C-alpha positions in Angstrom: -12.8 21.0 8.1 -15.1 22.9 5.8 -12.2 24.7 4.2 -10.3 21.5 3.5 -9.9 20.5 -0.1 -10.5 16.8 -0.7 -7.9 14.9 -2.7 -10.4 14.2 -5.5 -11.2 17.9 -5.8 -7.5 18.8 -5.8 -7.0 16.3 -8.7 -9.9 18.0 -10.5 -8.3 21.4 -10.0 -5.0 20.3 -11.3 -6.0 18.1 -14.2 -9.7 18.8 -15.0 -11.1 22.0 -13.5 -14.3 21.7 -15.5 -15.2 18.5 -13.7 -15.5 20.4 -10.4 -18.2 22.5 -12.1 -20.0 19.4 -13.4 -19.9 17.6 -10.0 -21.3 20.6 -8.2 -24.1 21.1 -10.8 -25.2 17.4 -10.8 -24.9 17.0 -7.0 -27.2 20.1 -6.6 -29.8 18.8 -9.1 -30.4 15.3 -7.7 -28.0 13.7 -5.3 -29.9 10.5 -5.4 -29.8 10.2 -9.2 -26.2 11.2 -9.3 -24.0 8.2 -8.5 -26.5 6.4 -6.3 -28.3 4.0 -8.6 -27.0 0.3 -8.9 -25.8 -0.6 -12.4 -26.8 -4.3 -12.2 -27.1 -7.2 -9.8 -26.9 -10.7 -10.9 -25.8 -14.2 -9.7 -23.0 -14.1 -12.3 -21.5 -10.9 -10.8 -21.8 -12.4 -7.3 -20.0 -15.5 -8.4 -17.3 -13.5 -10.1 -16.7 -11.4 -7.0 -16.5 -14.7 -5.0 -13.9 -16.1 -7.3 -11.9 -12.8 -7.1 -12.1 -12.8 -3.3 -10.9 -16.4 -3.0 -8.0 -15.7 -5.5 -7.0 -12.6 -3.6 -6.9 -14.6 -0.3 -4.6 -17.3 -1.9 -2.4 -14.7 -3.5 -1.7 -12.8 -0.3 -1.1 -16.1 1.6 1.6 -17.1 -0.9 3.1 -13.8 -1.8 3.7 -12.7 1.8 4.3 -16.1 3.2 7.8 -15.3 4.6 6.8 -12.0 6.2 6.1 -13.4 9.7 8.8 -11.2 11.1 6.6 -8.2 10.3 3.7 -9.8 12.2 1.8 -10.5 9.0 -1.6 -11.9 9.7 -3.1 -11.9 6.2 -4.6 -9.1 4.2 -7.2 -7.3 6.2 -8.2 -4.0 4.5 -8.8 -1.1 6.8 -8.2 -3.1 10.0 -4.5 -2.1 10.4 -3.8 -5.2 12.4 -0.1 -5.3 11.4 2.6 -3.0 9.8 2.3 -4.7 6.4 -1.4 -4.0 6.1 -0.8 -0.4 7.1 1.9 -0.1 4.5 -0.2 -1.7 1.8 -3.0 0.7 2.6 -0.6 3.7 2.2 0.7 2.3 -1.1 -2.7 1.5 -2.5 -4.0 5.0 -1.7 -1.1 6.6 -3.5 -1.7 4.2 -6.5 -5.4 5.0 -6.4 -4.8 8.7 -6.6 -2.2 8.3 -9.4 -4.5 6.2 -11.5 -7.4 8.6 -10.9 -5.3 11.5 -12.2 -4.6 9.6 -15.5 -8.2 8.4 -15.9 -9.6 11.9 -15.5 -7.3 13.1 -18.3 -9.2 10.8 -20.7 -12.6 12.1 -19.6 -14.0 8.9 -18.0 -16.7 9.0 -15.4 -14.8 7.7 -12.5 -17.9 6.6 -10.7 -19.2 4.1 -13.3 -17.3 0.9 -12.9 -17.6 -2.6 -14.3 -16.6 -5.2 -11.7 -17.0 -2.6 -9.0 -20.6 -1.5 -9.4 -22.1 2.0 -9.1 -22.3 2.9 -5.4 -22.9 6.2 -3.7 -19.8 8.4 -4.2 -17.4 5.5 -4.7 -15.1 5.9 -7.6 -15.9 2.5 -8.9 -14.0 2.8 -12.2 -10.8 3.6 -10.4 -11.4 0.6 -8.2 -11.5 -1.5 -11.4 -8.5 0.1 -13.1 -6.2 0.1 -10.1 -6.5 -3.7 -9.6 -3.9 -4.8 -12.3 -1.3 -2.4 -10.8 -1.6 -3.3 -7.1 1.3 -5.8 -7.6 3.6 -2.8 -8.0 2.9 -1.8 -4.4 3.0 -5.4 -3.2 6.4 -6.0 -4.7 7.9 -2.9 -3.2 6.4 -3.6 0.2 7.9 -7.1 0.3 11.3 -5.7 -1.0 11.4 -2.9 1.5 10.6 -5.0 4.5 13.2 -7.6 3.5 15.9 -4.9 3.1 14.8 -3.3 6.5 14.0 -0.1 4.6 10.6 -0.6 6.2 10.5 -2.0 9.8 8.1 -2.8 12.5 9.9 -0.5 14.9 8.7 2.5 12.8 5.1 1.7 13.9 3.2 2.2 17.1 0.4 -0.1 18.4 -2.6 1.3 20.2 -6.0 -0.4 20.7 -5.0 -3.3 18.5 -4.3 -1.0 15.6 -0.9 -0.2 14.1 0.0 3.3 12.8 3.1 4.6 11.1 5.1 7.1 13.2 4.7 10.6 11.8 8.5 11.1 11.2 8.5 8.1 8.9 5.5 8.9 6.8 7.3 11.0 4.2 10.0 8.3 3.8 7.4 5.6 3.2 5.4 7.8 0.7 8.6 8.5 -1.2 9.6 4.9 -1.5 6.2 3.7 -2.6 5.5 6.6 -4.9 8.9 6.1 -6.6 8.0 2.4 -7.3 4.7 3.5 -8.8 6.2 6.3 -10.9 8.8 3.8 -12.3 5.8 2.2 -14.2 4.1 5.5 -15.1 4.3 4.9 -18.9 3.0 1.3 -18.6 0.2 2.5 -16.5 -0.6 5.4 -18.8 -0.5 3.3 -21.9 -2.6 0.6 -20.4 -5.3 3.1 -19.5 -4.9 4.9 -22.8 -5.9 1.7 -24.6 -9.3 1.9 -22.8 -10.0 5.4 -24.2 -11.1 6.0 -27.8 -9.7 9.5 -27.8 -6.1 8.9 -26.6 -2.9 7.7 -28.1 -0.3 5.4 -26.6 3.0 7.0 -25.6 6.2 5.4 -26.8 
């Protein structure tokens, strides 16, 4: 695996080759200092994260309430306990990489977030910026399962974990990525408003 190119490095190569150089330099100088120091820790932040977590729980309960046919058991990130959670994970990963590509164009440090605090090698700023756009994936997942475009039969179950069959991966990626790209200008302009050096595209 030493010869594999990580997604983040591939994005760097395509959109910001100079950042590869910077990452390598800073990592070599002081790995502890580089992206491994907490930004802040306060009761207010803990409270806000608690509110966000409770709101997310209620949101998923209501938005996916009629998805019992797809064995929906509630949002459980990374557990892959049902086909919807697996599909959401696929969509959120595509969205994350798409947002990261745009953010890097504006020169942001993707590791320094606001709500998501600085944590070793986590792209906390992308975690922050991706949140308002998750609904794009949610809407498409619900729509595709209702239309039988996505279906439980396309998944396999092993050791209490669902996985999408290999022959259907490209189809799922295409549907979810098309939904994201449909909003590319809105995503770009929203992120552009956060950068002092960019202009909104009409």
